[in-house]
Structures are given as structure tokens and as C-alpha cells.
C-alpha positions, 0 to 999 in steps of 0.5 A, a space after each residue: 886584602 881578606 887576611 885570609 886570603 893571603 897566605 896560601 901554603 906552606 913552602 916546603 924544602 929541606 932548607 926551610 925544614 933546616 930554618 925551623 931548628 935553625 941546624 947549626 949545620 946548616 949556619 941557621 944559628 937563629 932557626 924558628 922560621 916558616 916559610 909560605 907561598 903569599 898572594 902576591 899584592 901582600 905587604 910585609 905588614 898584612 903577611 905579619 897581621 894575617 899568620 899571628 892571627 890565623 896561628 896565634 903566634 907572635 911574630 919578629 920579623 918578615 922577609 919576602 922575595 918573589 920567584 917564579 912559583 910566587 911570593 915566599 914569605 919567610 917569617 920569623 915568630 918572636 922569643 917565647 913561640 915555637 915554628 916546629 910546633 906551628 909546623 906540626 899544627 898545619 901539617 908540615 910534619 
């Protein structure tokens, strides 16, 4: 699968915005996460590689789930990288 077709678009909701900074009110103490809709056939390793190449960051972990509107990937960035900075580059804010 081509890396440029894996990440479809960011998935932005109030809950996913809380993942960015780790708002303690919502219980996300370890934030620094972004959520994307990804290609249904992509596995975690492919998602990680595509994200790292596209945004020039390091990914610590990827979680996936399939919902009726597509496959979601929650991507936790490694220490030293900012999800808020990546979010501002892609236009989430």
C-alpha cells in the first residue's frame, strides 16, 4: 500500500481535541495524541511509518478501531514532539 494513501484526514471532535494537550479535567493526563481516519486495510506499522514520514515526527504508539464512518487511528507522539504543533500545521486549529 502506498504511504500517501494511508492517512485520509484528521478526525476532529471535542474528545480528540482533549487528546492533544492531555486536559486533566477529562482524564487525559498523557495527551500528545492525534486522531486520523485511515485506510481500512492499513495496519498499525504502516500507519506509524506513514505518519512519521509525512509529519517528520516520531510515533510512540498507534491504537486503531473500526467504526461505521471508517477506520480510526489514535496516534501518540514520542516524547519531545508536540501533537499541538502538528495539529496547527495540518489546520486542526
